[in-house]
N, C-alpha and C positions, 0 to 999 in steps of 0.2 A: 675658401669659406671662413677661414680664421683670420681674415685680414683685420678684424677689429683689434686683435692682439699682435699680429705679425706686421701689419701695415700692408698696403696694396702691393708695392713692388716685391717685398719679400714673400707675400702670399702667392703672387703669380709665379715667381721663380721656383718656390718650393713645390707648387702644384705641377709645374712643367717638369721639373726634375723627377718627381715621384711618378707621374703618369707616363712619362716617356722612358725613363731609365729603370724604374722599379714597378712596373704595372702589377706584378703579382702581389705586391704589398699595398699598392694604391687602391685598386678597385674594391677590395673587400671593405675599405673604410668609407666608400661613397654610398650615401643613403639614397634609396630610390625616391623617397618623398622629400628630399632636401630642396633647397632654394633653386628655382629655375632661373631667377634673375642672376644669381652668382655664376651659375654655369654658363649662361648666355654671355655674360660680360667677359668671362675668361675666353670663350671660343671666339667672340667678336674681336677681342684685343689681339689674340694670336693671329687671327686672320688679317687684321690691320697691319701687324708687324710684318707678316709675309708679303703683303701688297707693297708696303714701303720698301722692303728689301729688294723687291722685284723692279723698282723704278729704273735703276741703271740698265737692266736688260731691256726693259720696255723702251727706254730712250734710244737704244741701239737699233731696235726693230721698227721704231715708229716711222722713219722715212719710207721704208718698203711698204708698211701697212697703209700709209697715206696714199701712196701711189696706187695700190690695189683698190682702195676705197674710191678714189677719184675715177679710176677706170670703170668700176662697177656702176657708179653714179652716172657716168657719161653714157654707158650702154643702156641704162634704164631711161635715158632721156632727161635726166635731172641736171641741175647746175653743179658741175664738177668743181667749180671754183669755191664752193662753200667750205670745203675742207682746207683748201689752200689759205683762205682768209682766216681760218681758225689757227693755223700753224701747228707744228708738231707738239710744241709745249702745251698749247691750249687743249688740243685733242687728248694728250696724255693726262692732263689734269682732270678733264671731264671723265675719262675712263677710270682713273684711280678713285675719284669721288663716287662714281657709280658703283664700283666694286665694293667700296666701304659701306655705302648706304644700303645697297640691295642685298648684302650678304645675309643678314638675318632672315629676309624673305625667302631666299633660296634655301637657307638652312632649315627653316620651318617646313617648307614643302618637302624637302628630302626626308626629314624626320617623320613627317606624316605618312609618306609612302612606305618607309621602312617599318613604321609601327603597324600599318595596315597589313604588311606582309608578315610581321611578327605574330599578329593576332591569327592570321590564317594558319600558321604552322604551330600555333600554341605556345608562343614564346613571349607574349606581351602581357602577362598576367598582372604586372605591377603598374600598368598604366602608361599613358603618353609621357608623363613627367620623367619617368625612369628612362625611357628611350631617348628623350631629349637630353637629359643629363649625361647619358653615356656618349651621345654624339658630340656634345660640346667639350667634354673633358678628353675626348680622343683627338682633338685638333692640334695638340702640341707639335707633332712632327711637321705639320704643314707650314710652320714658320720658315722652313728650309725649302719651300716649294719653288723659289726663284732660281735655285742652283740647278743647272742642267744635269740630268741623270739622277742626281741626288734627290731632286724634287719628285721624280717618279717613284723612287724607293720610299720617300717620305709619305707620299699619298697611299701607297700600299700598306705601309706600317700603320698609318692613321686608320685605315679600314680594319686592319687587324685589331687595333686597340678598341675600335668601335664594337666589333664582334665580341671581344673580351668583356667590354663593359656591359653589353646586352646580357651576356651569360651571367655575370655576377649580379647585376641590378635586378634582373627579372627572375633570377634563381632557376635558369633553364639549362639546357645542355649546349655543348659547343656546336653540335650539328644543327640544332634549331636556330641558334644565333646566327650561324653562317648562312643558313637558308633564308632568314629574314633579310639579310643584306644582298644575297645573290639573286633572290627571286625577282625583285624589280629590274635588275640588270638583264636577266634572261627574258623578261617580258618585253623590255625595250628592244632587245636584239631581235626577238621574234617579230615585233611590229615593224622594225626596219626591214627585215628580210621580206615580209609580206608586201610592204610598200614598194621595195625594189623590184620584186617579181611582178607586181601589178603594173608598175611603170614600164618595165621591159615588155610586158604583154601589150600595153597600150601603144608603145612605140612600134612594136612589131606589127600590130594591126594597122596602124596608120601607114606604115611603109608598104604593107601589103596592098593597101588600097590605092597606092600611087600608080599612075599609068606607066607601063613599061615601054 
C-alpha cells in the first residue's frame, strides 16, 4: 500500500516478506478500513505467480488429464475429439487463463462465506472490508502452491495467516477467528455426508427393488 513511495515491485516484495515471515509485526499495521483494491491487487498478483510457477507441473500432467477428459466425454456420448483438436498446450492455456480470470470471483465468494460465519460467531464487527483485506494479505504462502507437499503446507499456513488477520483486523479472539474459518468447512462436510448417506440409501432402495 506504500507503492507510491516504494514502487510496485518493492512494495509487493516487502509485503510478502513481512506478511509471511514476520506476521506478528505485519498484521497490527494493516488497517481494517484500508484500500480493498490494493489488497485485492496483491492477492491476485500472488495467485497469478503461483499459477505461472505451476505451469511446468501442469504440462507434465496434461496428457493424462486429456485422456481422462476424452474418456468422460465419450462415456457421456459427446465428441471426444474436441479435446484432441485443442491439443495439450491449448487446453493448458485455457485452464491457466480461466484460473487467472476467475480467481477474484472465487475469492470474493470465499470471503463472503467466511464473513457470514464471522458474523455468526461475533467476530466480524469491522465489516466485510476487514475480512477481505485479511484474506488477500494472507495469500503470500500460496505462491509456492505448485511444489508437491510444500504446496499443501503453504495452503495450511495461508489459512493460519488468514485467521491471524481476522483476529487482528476485527479485534476479536483467536478462537472466534478460527471458528469463522472452520465453520464453513464443517457445514460443507456435513452436507457431503448427508448427500452420501442419501445416495447410499437411494441405491440400496433401488437394488432392493430389483427382481431376485
